[in-house]
N, C-alpha and C positions, 0 to 999 in steps of 0.2 A: 550305418543302422539300415534296419528295411524301412523301406516305405510303400504304401497302399495308393494306388492309381488308380482310381474309380472314374471313367468319362461315360458319359450320358450320349446318345446318339440321336441325331436330328431325326426328324418323323422319315420314315421309307429311306433308310440309310440304307440299303442293300446292294443298289445301282453302287453309291458313293463308295461303299466298302469291297466292291470287287476292285475298282481301278488302283485301290492305292495297297492290298490285300498285301501282296511280295517284298512292296518297301518295308510294310510293317513290322511284318513275320520277319525281314530281316534284319531291324533294329531288336527285337525279340531274340531270336537265336545268339545276337553276337552277347547280348547280358546274359545268357546261358553259357555260351563258351567262355565267359569270363566266371562262371561259378555264380553271379551275382542275384539270378533269375531264383524265387521259390515256387511259382506259379503267375500264369498268363492265358486268359481267355476270354470269349465272347459272353454277353448276359442273353440268352434264348427270348424272343418276344412270347414264344408258349411255350408250355412244357413238353420240351420234345430235344431229343440230343441232336438230331436235324430239323431244326424250323421251317427249312425250303424258303417259300416265299416271304414267312413273316417275318425273317430277317431275326434282327437282333437289338436291346434295346441302350448296350453299351458294353462296357468291356472292365475288366480286372487285373489288372497287373500288382503282385507282390515282388519286390525288388530290390538289393542292395546298393545306396549311394552313398555318398561323404558326408551330405548335407540336404536338408530339405532342399535347400537352393537349387543343391545341384538335380535333386529330381526331380523338382518343379521344371526346370531348365533342359531336360532329357523331356518329360511329358510335353511340353512348350513345342518341342520340333519333331510331335511324331506324324507321321505321312497323312495319318486321319484328321489331324486339324486339316491340313493343307490341300483335302481335300473335300473336306467341308461335314465328314459323316459327324464329327462331336458337337452338340451344342454347349456342353462343359464338361470342366477336368476338373478332379479335385484332388489333392494329394496331402498326403497325411502321412507322421510315423505313423508305424508299426510293431508292436513289440509281441514276440514270438513266444505264447505260454503254451500250448499243445500240439502236439503231441511232444 
């Protein structure tokens, strides 16, 4: 099943994001290579593709896991959590309706 993983950043998270970005993207690329990643990306803090120093307010991942518990366990090991980027993470089942 697909799961939505929505994470909210702490204030001024950009420097923290930069320290853990490579490891964070590596895990997402593993999901992509396994055919389990629908979409992933950060939520810019301003209405711009490149928010610059404004940074990001969070991240959204939609990926396939065997269970909610597996999705939660994967999310709990995100390098951004270890780096202190995220203040909260929500994991929910997701059903694709369109397209």
